[in-house]
Residue, then its C-alpha position, 0 to 999 in steps of 0.5 A: x820287830x815289835x818290843x815283845x817279839x824282841x824280848x822273846x828272841x832275846x830270852x831264847x838266846x839268853x838261855x843258850x850258851x855262846x858256843x851254841x849260837x856264835x856266830x849268829x847269822x841275822x837274815x834280813x837284818x836291815x841297817x844299823x840305822x834301822x836297828x839302832x835309831x828307827x827301832x832302837x829296842x832291837x839293838x837295846x834288847x837283842x844285839x847289845x846283850x849279845x855284844x856284851x857276851x862276846x857273841x859274833x853276829x853276822x848281819x845279812x840283808x839285800x841292802x848295802x848300808x852301814x851295819x850290813x856285813x854281807x849284802x845281796x839276794x839270799x836266793x843267789x847261790x854265790x851269796x849263800x856260799x859266802x854266808x855258809x863259809x862263815x859257819x854260823x851255829x844259829x840263824x835268826x830271821x825276823x818278819x821276813x817270810x811275809x815279804x817273799x813270794x815263795x816262803x817255803x823256798x826261802x825257809x829251805x835256804x835259811x835252814x841250810x845255813x846251819x848244821x846239826x845241832x844248829x839253832x834257828x829262831x824264826x818270827x812272822x806276823x800272826x795278826x798284823x796289818x798289811x805292810x809292803x816291803x816291797x810286798x806283803x803276801x799276807x803270810x800269817x802262819x801259826x807257830x806249828x805251821x811256821x815250824x813245819x816249813x823247816x824240814x830237818x828241824x824240830x820245834x823246841x818252843x813255839x808261841x804267839x807273842x802279843x804286843x800293844x794295839x795301834x791306839x796304845x802305840x800312838x798314845x805312848x808316843x805323845x804328840x808324835x803319836x797324834x801326828x802319826x794318827x792323823x796321817x793314818x786317817x788321811x792316808x786311809x782316805x786314799x782309794x788306791x795303792x799300798x799306802x792307803x791299804x796299809x793305813x786302812x788296815x792299821x785302823x783294824x788294829x786300833x784296839x786289838x793287839x798285834x801278834x807274832x808267831x815265834x819259833x825256836x828250832x833245832x836242826x836234827x842230827 
């Protein structure tokens, strides 16, 4: 999750009262380590303010690890039943749909977790390098295309949010950024494989910004 993306999500949630968003189901949450250490802006900008407000957050992911409340395959009906049993009023899915083979089917599952007038906040890269986790299908929709996948929902707000370029990201990291940049250049020389492809792709964003399609949706009555 990019910093500007986290701020956009946080702003949408801040505009809604607790009884509209709690419990909040975070689909594809990753682990506490990822949210708090690897990308600490996620917890600082997004989840810490929710904790302060008393909003209940349910983190769900394929991984079983600290910070994951319910783990398993979201396409498994048994996992879906466990999540629906928590009766979420809002659902968040960030940078997940580009990593599944059938994003339309996954979108229908995500949308099924909330009843009207439930809220869904969905983000997907719009202009972003290849990043396999474990796959990247190249799904890069516009906000209107993303919203259209969620039948039974209306688009409340949609925006393409811009972040830094790769060079600016490296510059902000000081010596660590220099090391990371060198690894990117070396990795880009690999003729085959996802690592080489990802590193070569990053160089295409050396001076152009990463962008993310972000939508706020409301389930129709």
